ZAVEXRO-396419 format. One line per 3 residues: for each residue x, y, z of N, C-alpha, C. Coordinates in steps of 0.05 Angstrom, whole numbers. Example, Ala and Ser with C-alpha at 12.3 -4.5 7.8 and 13.67 -1.06 7.14 Angstrom:
% residues 2
264:-114:156:246:-90:156:264:-66:156 ~ 257:-45:142:273:-21:143:258:1:157
***
This chain:
% residues 87
587:-666:2957:584:-693:2947:558:-704:2957 ~ 546:-719:2940:522:-732:2949:529:-760:2960 ~ 509:-772:2973:515:-798:2985:519:-819:2964
508:-817:2940:512:-836:2919:539:-833:2904 ~ 550:-810:2905:576:-805:2891:600:-807:2910 ~ 596:-810:2935:618:-813:2954:632:-840:2950
657:-839:2952:673:-865:2950:679:-875:2978 ~ 672:-899:2982:677:-912:3008:702:-928:3007 ~ 721:-922:3025:746:-937:3024:745:-957:3048
748:-982:3042:746:-1002:3062:774:-1013:3066 ~ 784:-1009:3091:810:-1019:3098:808:-1047:3110 ~ 820:-1067:3097:818:-1094:3107:845:-1101:3121
843:-1114:3144:867:-1124:3157:869:-1153:3149 ~ 891:-1162:3139:893:-1190:3131:893:-1208:3155 ~ 880:-1232:3152:881:-1252:3172:905:-1270:3169
914:-1274:3145:937:-1291:3140:957:-1276:3123 ~ 983:-1280:3129:1004:-1267:3114:1025:-1287:3104 ~ 1038:-1280:3083:1059:-1297:3072:1085:-1294:3088
1106:-1309:3080:1131:-1308:3094:1144:-1280:3095 ~ 1142:-1266:3072:1154:-1239:3070:1141:-1221:3091 ~ 1115:-1221:3093:1101:-1203:3112:1102:-1214:3140
1104:-1239:3144:1109:-1251:3171:1135:-1241:3181 ~ 1156:-1243:3165:1182:-1234:3173:1181:-1203:3178 ~ 1167:-1189:3162:1165:-1160:3166:1151:-1154:3193
1129:-1168:3199:1114:-1163:3224:1133:-1169:3248 ~ 1149:-1190:3246:1167:-1198:3268:1193:-1181:3268 ~ 1198:-1167:3247:1223:-1150:3247:1247:-1166:3242
1244:-1188:3226:1267:-1206:3220:1267:-1210:3189 ~ 1289:-1223:3180:1291:-1229:3151:1276:-1255:3146 ~ 1269:-1259:3121:1256:-1284:3112:1274:-1307:3119
1300:-1304:3113:1320:-1325:3118:1318:-1334:3148 ~ 1318:-1314:3166:1318:-1321:3194:1290:-1333:3201 ~ 1269:-1325:3189:1243:-1337:3193:1244:-1367:3186
1254:-1374:3163:1256:-1401:3155:1275:-1418:3172 ~ 1297:-1404:3181:1316:-1419:3200:1302:-1425:3227 ~ 1287:-1404:3237:1273:-1408:3262:1252:-1431:3259
1239:-1430:3236:1218:-1450:3232:1230:-1479:3231 ~ 1252:-1481:3218:1266:-1508:3215:1276:-1516:3242 ~ 1285:-1498:3259:1297:-1505:3285:1274:-1507:3307
1250:-1503:3298:1226:-1505:3316:1228:-1483:3338 ~ 1240:-1460:3331:1240:-1438:3349:1217:-1419:3345 ~ 1205:-1421:3321:1182:-1404:3315:1157:-1418:3324
1143:-1406:3343:1119:-1419:3354:1097:-1425:3335 ~ 1087:-1404:3322:1065:-1409:3304:1073:-1424:3278 ~ 1058:-1443:3271:1062:-1458:3247:1045:-1446:3224
1055:-1446:3200:1039:-1436:3178:1016:-1456:3171 ~ 995:-1445:3159:974:-1461:3148:979:-1464:3118 ~ 972:-1486:3107:977:-1489:3078:951:-1486:3063
950:-1467:3045:927:-1463:3027:938:-1466:2999 ~ 929:-1487:2986:938:-1496:2960:968:-1499:2962 ~ 984:-1484:2948:1014:-1487:2949:1026:-1466:2968
1010:-1449:2979:1021:-1427:2996:1021:-1434:3025 ~ 1041:-1424:3039:1042:-1426:3069:1039:-1398:3080 ~ 1019:-1396:3097:1011:-1370:3108:1009:-1372:3138
1015:-1350:3151:1014:-1349:3180:991:-1332:3189 ~ 978:-1340:3211:955:-1325:3222:966:-1301:3237 ~ 957:-1278:3229:965:-1253:3243:959:-1253:3272
935:-1262:3279:926:-1262:3308:944:-1280:3324 ~ 953:-1303:3312:971:-1322:3327:998:-1309:3330 ~ 1008:-1295:3310:1034:-1282:3312:1034:-1261:3334
1011:-1247:3337:1009:-1227:3358:1008:-1240:3385 ~ 993:-1261:3389:992:-1275:3415:1019:-1286:3422 ~ 1034:-1298:3401:1059:-1309:3406:1080:-1289:3416
1080:-1266:3403:1099:-1245:3411:1092:-1234:3438 ~ 1067:-1231:3444:1058:-1222:3470:1066:-1242:3493 ~ 1068:-1267:3486:1075:-1288:3504:1106:-1290:3508
1120:-1274:3494:1150:-1274:3496:1164:-1292:3475 ~ 1151:-1299:3455:1163:-1315:3432:1175:-1342:3441 ~ 1157:-1359:3454:1168:-1385:3463:1172:-1403:3440
1187:-1425:3445:1191:-1445:3424:1165:-1457:3415 ~ 1165:-1472:3392:1141:-1485:3382:1129:-1504:3402 ~ 1146:-1519:3416:1137:-1539:3435:1122:-1525:3458
1134:-1505:3469:1121:-1491:3491:1096:-1476:3481 ~ 1099:-1464:3458:1075:-1449:3447:1052:-1468:3443 ~ 1056:-1492:3433:1036:-1511:3429:1022:-1518:3455
1037:-1522:3476:1025:-1527:3503:1009:-1503:3513 ~ 1019:-1480:3509:1005:-1456:3517:979:-1453:3502 ~ 978:-1459:3476:954:-1457:3460:934:-1477:3468
944:-1503:3474:925:-1524:3484:912:-1515:3510 ~ 928:-1505:3528:917:-1496:3554:897:-1473:3549 ~ 902:-1455:3532:884:-1433:3526:857:-1443:3514
860:-1464:3497:837:-1475:3484:819:-1489:3505 ~ 832:-1503:3523:816:-1517:3545:802:-1497:3562 ~ 815:-1474:3568:802:-1453:3584:778:-1441:3570
780:-1439:3544:758:-1426:3529:734:-1445:3527 ~ 738:-1472:3528:716:-1490:3525:702:-1498:3552 ~ 715:-1489:3574:704:-1494:3601:683:-1475:3607
***
């Protein structure tokens, strides 16, 4: 194959995922995801883009690495981390 005829496959990792994929990443059902969100047990909040609610993959990873704290505790942890980054 010549350089001009080769096919380049670019694998993109999504930055934001919908509820179905958020639940899949966390290993839970969508129903449980929504229940956790309503009970404020799910730390990361979704961002709203047009009519869609999407979760940041990077935040989901940080949240699970922190032991899946409640939204209130997670918010405090994120504020503290943000302060440390700006100092």
